C-alpha positions in Angstrom: -15.0 -11.8 6.7 -12.6 -14.3 5.0 -9.1 -13.2 4.0 -7.0 -15.6 1.5 -3.3 -15.6 2.7 0.1 -17.1 0.4 1.2 -18.5 3.2 4.9 -19.2 0.8 5.6 -15.5 0.1 8.1 -13.5 1.7 11.7 -14.2 3.3 10.7 -15.6 6.4 7.0 -17.4 4.4 6.0 -20.2 6.0 7.0 -19.2 9.9 6.5 -15.6 10.4 3.1 -15.8 8.1 2.1 -18.7 10.2 2.9 -16.9 13.6 1.7 -13.5 12.6 -2.0 -15.2 11.6 -2.3 -17.0 14.8 -1.6 -13.6 16.5 -4.5 -11.6 14.4 -6.8 -14.9 14.9 -6.9 -14.1 18.5 -6.8 -10.5 18.3 -10.0 -10.2 15.6 -12.7 -12.5 16.6 -14.4 -12.4 13.3 -12.0 -13.1 10.8 -11.4 -16.5 9.0 -8.0 -16.8 7.5 -7.2 -19.4 4.7 -4.0 -20.4 4.1 -2.6 -21.3 0.6 1.0 -22.9 0.7 2.9 -26.4 1.0 1.5 -28.8 3.4 4.0 -30.4 4.5 6.0 -27.1 5.5 2.5 -24.8 6.8 0.8 -27.5 8.7 3.4 -28.1 11.6 3.2 -24.6 12.0 -0.1 -23.9 13.0 -0.9 -24.4 16.8 -4.4 -24.2 16.9 -6.7 -24.5 13.8 -9.3 -22.2 15.1 -10.9 -20.1 12.5 -7.8 -21.4 10.4 -8.0 -23.5 7.3 -5.4 -24.8 5.2 -5.5 -25.5 1.3 -2.6 -27.4 0.4 -0.6 -26.1 -2.9 2.0 -27.2 -4.6 4.1 -24.5 -6.6 5.6 -20.7 -5.1 6.2 -17.9 -6.7 9.5 -16.9 -5.7 11.2 -13.2 -5.8 13.2 -13.3 -8.6 10.5 -15.1 -10.9 9.3 -12.8 -13.3 6.1 -11.7 -12.8 3.0 -12.1 -15.2 4.8 -15.5 -16.6 5.3 -16.8 -13.0 1.6 -15.7 -12.7 0.6 -17.4 -15.9 2.5 -20.7 -15.5 2.1 -21.4 -12.0 -1.8 -22.0 -11.9 -1.1 -23.8 -8.4 0.8 -21.6 -6.6 0.1 -20.2 -3.4 -0.6 -16.6 -4.8 -2.4 -17.7 -8.1 -4.7 -20.0 -5.5 -5.0 -17.4 -3.0 -6.2 -15.3 -5.4 -8.5 -17.3 -7.6 -10.2 -17.6 -4.4 -11.1 -13.9 -3.9 -12.0 -13.9 -7.6 -14.4 -16.6 -7.1 -16.1 -15.1 -4.2 -14.8 -17.5 -2.0 -12.6 -15.1 0.5 -13.0 -11.3 0.5 -9.0 -10.0 0.8 -5.8 -11.1 -0.7 -2.7 -11.0 1.4 0.8 -11.5 0.8 4.5 -11.0 1.5 5.7 -12.4 -2.2 6.6 -10.9 -5.2 5.2 -7.8 -5.9 4.9 -7.7 -9.6 3.2 -11.2 -9.5 0.6 -9.3 -6.9 0.0 -6.9 -8.6 -0.5 -8.8 -12.0 -2.5 -11.5 -9.7 -4.6 -8.7 -8.7 -5.6 -6.7 -12.1 -5.7 -9.3 -14.7 -7.1 -12.8 -12.0 -9.3 -10.2 -9.6 -9.8 -7.3 -11.8 -10.0 -3.7 -11.9 -12.8 -1.6 -10.8 -14.6 -0.8 -14.0 -13.8 2.9 -14.6 -10.3 2.7 -13.6 -7.5 3.2 -15.7 -4.4 2.0 -13.4 -4.8 0.2 -10.0 -1.9 1.9 -8.3 0.0 1.0 -5.4 -0.5 2.9 -2.5 0.6 2.4 1.5 -0.1 5.1 4.3 3.4 6.9 5.4 4.0 8.9 8.8 3.6 12.1 9.2 5.4 14.4 12.0 3.5 17.8 11.9 0.0 19.0 10.7 -3.4 17.4 11.9 -2.8 13.7 11.3 0.0 10.8 12.3 -0.3 9.3 8.6 -0.6 10.9 4.6 -1.7 8.1 1.5 1.3 8.1 -1.0 0.6 6.6 -4.2 1.7 5.0 -6.7 4.3 3.6 -5.6 5.6 1.9 -8.1 2.8 -0.3 -10.2 2.9 1.9 -13.1 6.4 2.8 -14.5 5.0 5.4 -16.5 1.5 7.0 -16.2 -0.8 9.6 -18.0 -2.6 12.9 -16.4 -6.0 10.9 -16.7 -4.2 8.3 -14.0 -2.9 10.4 -11.6 -6.3 12.5 -11.4 -7.6 8.9 -10.4 -5.3 8.5 -8.0 -6.6 11.5 -6.0 -9.8 9.9 -6.3 -8.6 6.2 -4.6 -6.2 7.6 -2.0 -8.8 10.1 -0.8 -11.3 7.4 -0.3 -8.8 5.1 1.1 -7.9 8.0 3.6 -11.2 8.8 4.5 -12.1 5.1 5.0 -8.8 3.6 6.2 -7.2 6.4 8.2 -10.3 8.4 9.8 -9.7 11.5 7.8 -12.1 13.7 6.8 -12.0 16.1 4.0 -8.7 15.3 2.9 -5.7 17.3 1.1 -4.6 15.9 -1.9 -1.2 17.5 -3.7 0.8 16.1 -6.6 4.5 15.1 -6.0 6.2 17.6 -8.8 9.5 19.0 -8.8 8.4 22.8 -7.7 5.1 24.2 -6.1 4.2 26.1 -8.8 1.6 25.1 -11.1 3.8 25.0 -14.5 6.3 23.0 -12.9 6.8 19.5 -14.3 7.0 17.5 -17.5 3.5 17.7 -19.8 1.7 15.1 -17.9 2.1 16.7 -14.4 1.3 20.2 -16.0 -2.3 18.7 -17.4 -2.7 16.5 -14.3 -2.4 19.8 -12.4 -5.1 21.3 -14.5 -7.3 18.1 -14.0 -6.8 18.0 -10.1 -7.1 21.7 -9.5 -10.6 22.1 -11.3 -11.9 18.7 -9.9 -15.2 18.4 -7.7 -14.0 14.8 -6.6 -11.5 15.9 -3.6 -10.0 18.5 -2.2 -7.0 19.5 -4.2 -4.2 21.7 -2.7 -1.8 21.9 -5.7 1.9 20.1 -6.1 4.4 19.2 -3.0 7.8 18.7 -3.2 10.1 15.2 -2.1 11.3 17.4 0.8 7.7 18.1 2.4 6.5 14.9 2.3 6.5 14.2 6.3 5.9 18.0 6.7 1.9 17.1 7.1 0.9 19.6 4.5 -1.1 16.8 2.6 -3.0 13.8 3.5 -3.1 12.4 0.2 0.4 12.6 -2.3 -0.1 11.6 -5.5 2.9 10.8 -8.0 3.8 9.0 -10.7 5.3 5.5 -10.3 8.9 6.0 -10.9 9.0 8.9 -9.0 7.0 7.6 -5.8 8.7 4.5 -6.2 12.1 6.9 -5.6 10.8 8.9 -3.2 9.7 6.4 -0.9 13.0 4.6 -1.1 15.1 7.7 -0.4 13.1 8.9 2.6 13.0 5.4 3.7 16.8 5.2 3.7 17.5 8.6 4.3 15.4 8.2 7.9 17.2 4.8 8.7 20.6 6.1 7.9 19.8 9.4 10.1 18.8 7.1 12.9 21.7 4.7 12.8 24.5 7.8 12.4 23.1 9.7 15.5 23.3 6.5 17.5 26.6 5.8 16.2 27.5 9.2 17.2 26.1 9.3 20.8 28.2 5.8 21.4 31.5 7.6 20.2 31.1 10.3 22.7 32.0 9.2 25.7 30.0 8.7 28.9 28.5 11.9 28.6 26.7 11.2 25.6 26.1 8.3 26.5 24.3 9.3 29.2 22.1 11.9 27.5 22.0 9.2 24.8 20.0 7.0 27.5 17.8 10.2 28.6 16.7 10.4 25.1 16.2 7.0 24.2 12.3 6.9 24.3 12.1 10.0 22.7 14.2 7.9 19.7 12.2 4.4 20.1 9.0 6.7 19.5 10.3 8.2 16.4 12.0 4.6 15.0 8.3 2.8 16.2 6.8 5.6 13.7 9.1 4.7 10.8 9.1 1.6 11.7 6.6 0.0 8.5 6.2 -3.4 10.7 4.0 -0.6 12.5 2.1 0.7 9.5 0.7 -2.5 7.6 1.2 -3.4 4.2 1.1 -1.5 0.8 -2.7 -1.7 -0.9 -3.5 -2.0 -4.6 -5.9 0.1 -5.1 -8.7 -0.2 -8.3 -9.3 -3.7 -7.9 -12.5 -5.4 -7.5 -11.3 -6.5 -3.7 -8.8 -5.3 -1.1 -5.0 -6.6 -2.3 -2.6 -6.6 0.3 1.2 -6.0 0.2 3.9 -6.2 3.3 7.7 -6.1 3.2 9.1 -9.0 2.1 11.2 -8.6 4.9 8.1 -8.2 7.3 7.5 -10.9 10.3 4.9 -11.5 12.4 3.8 -8.6 14.1 3.8 -6.8 10.3 1.5 -9.7 9.3 -1.1 -9.1 12.2 -1.0 -5.8 11.5 -1.7 -5.2 8.3 -5.0 -8.1 9.1 -6.5 -5.6 11.1 -5.9 -3.0 8.1 -7.4 -5.5 6.0 -10.6 -5.6 8.2 -11.1 -1.8 8.4 -11.1 -1.7 4.8 -13.4 -4.6 4.4 -15.7 -2.9 8.0 -15.9 0.7 6.4 -17.1 -0.9 2.6 -13.6 1.1 0.9 -13.8 -0.9 -2.5 -17.8 -0.8 -2.8 -17.6 2.8 -2.3 -15.3 3.5 -4.4 -16.7 1.4 -7.1 -20.3 3.4 -6.3 -18.1 6.8 -6.7 -16.5 5.6 -9.9 -19.8 4.3 -11.4 -21.8 7.1 -10.1 -19.3 10.1 -12.0 -18.8 8.5 -15.0 -19.7 11.2 -16.8 -17.2 13.6 -15.1 -14.4 11.2 -15.8 -15.0 11.3 -19.0 -15.4 15.2 -19.5 -12.1 15.5 -17.5 -10.4 13.0 -20.2 -12.0 14.8 -23.2 -10.2 18.0 -21.6 -6.9 16.4 -21.4 -7.1 14.5 -25.1 -7.8 18.7 -26.2 -4.8 19.9 -24.0 -2.5 17.2 -25.6 -3.6 17.9 -28.9 -2.9 21.5 -29.2 
């Protein structure tokens, strides 16, 4: 399998990207890596060219660039060239730590949507501290600021496939992020989405979930509109990091006894911190496009890059995208009938 790498995307690119790729190359024997980037910056960083190829590019999409304009105007950028390689069948998957909006645009407009998927979404595996599994799928995390009920319904399908194929969860439990557990909670979009999901044979829907329950392990897939999902993700991450920081400061300020107790608890704190660390989980996946496209955190370093290569390998090994395509194609009538129900409810 071949993975196209945007070597210039990210806060620490290309150094940490190249380091991560060399770690992944040594870890995974059946992957070839295509590095797209500025030759005089990338080439000196590679220590061993085994299964690594450099494709020279002359432009870089910066973090502050307007996504769609950058994608269209910077055709020789590392990100666009890597996306085109996937589109043209020269690579099987795309990776970047760069501009999220530009990567979304490249995935949707260059690689293309799966036929029958209305709105691709950004999904990530989040830690689960109770329940049957260590992680759950959370989507949409900001690919779409606004969503229709049919989009949320489709996210239930896409998220379930990711949960089974990548996280190894059988019959994943799907819940809808809302401002209350009752099915009549929320705005019209969420009320109608709840009804569509409740009656769907495509996944195991267990109803609404509130943001405070996200990490409790009561769902394997949590579906959200892009605005709410992004806000909930950042609030959860920020709260977790702040709590760990405050606990550390409290221990340091509590005298000798507190420091001794903190030393004894250090392994437990490290375990929790590791579970919350995005470097361990891999990247966010754009689900609903014709190939695996994965975006890792802009500040990701080599370890996160290498782990994300393993995530992409799992997606390719387990035929995630082909299986989604086959399912959507085989259930076109069901998806269309869901839209008809939606339109009737909206007209009422």
